[in-house]
N, C-alpha and C positions, 0 to 999 in steps of 0.2 A: 505494499500500498504505500501511497506517495500522498505528500500533501502539497498543496499551490496555494500561493499568496495572492489573494487578489489585489493587483497592482494599482489599480485605478483609485483605491482607498487608501492606499500607503503615503503617508508623508515622507519627502525627501530623505534621505537617511546616509550617513558616512560611510567611508569602507568599512571601519571598525563593526559597526550595528549591522549591518549586509551580513559579515561573515559570523557574527554572533546569532543574529537569527538563521542561519542556515545550520550552525550546531546546534540551537535548540531544536530546528524543524528535523533534523536528522534523529535525534534523541525521541522527538516526541511520536513519530511514527503511528500509530492507530490509535493511543491513547490521545485524549482531550489536554491533558497537561501533563506537564513532566516536572521532575526535579532535577538541576543540574547547576553543580556548585562553580560559583564563580572563577573557583581557583582552577577547576577542571577545563571552564573555557579559555582562561587568561593562559593556562600553558599551551592549549592546543594552539593558540593564536601568537604565543610568544609576547605577549604583553603583561602589562600590570593588571593585578586581582582589583585595584581600583578603578583604573580604564574600565573593565567590564561592571563593574558597579555602577558606575557613572551613566554609561550607555543602556544598561539594562534601565534603570531608575529615568533615564530621558524617554526611553520607548514605552514606558508603563504611563507617564505623564502626557504624552502623543497618542495614547492608544494603540499603539504597535502591539504592545505584550498586553497580558493581563498576568496580576500576581494573586493567588489564592492559597492558601494553606500551606505556604513555602514552595508550591509549584508555579511553573510559568506555562502561560499557553499563547501562542501567536494568533491574534484576533482576525478573522475575517479570511480564515482559511479554508478550502474545498478540498475534500478527500477524493482521490483520484484511485480508481482500480487500476 
């Protein structure tokens, strides 16, 4: 199963945010939300954990991501078979 993000609803994102979304989407799979540690994302992208935290918070504020019960989900996704 693959997820696609509806790009017409997506605000402009920097390269780091796009990479973070890719990692979350890969981890999310068939689940509606997923726990991914900022440390894991930071290590995968070779950036500081603080940069991941700032980017995720910014995407939550802009409505790209949703945080609930310690898990993240990407808003406006479509499941593809």
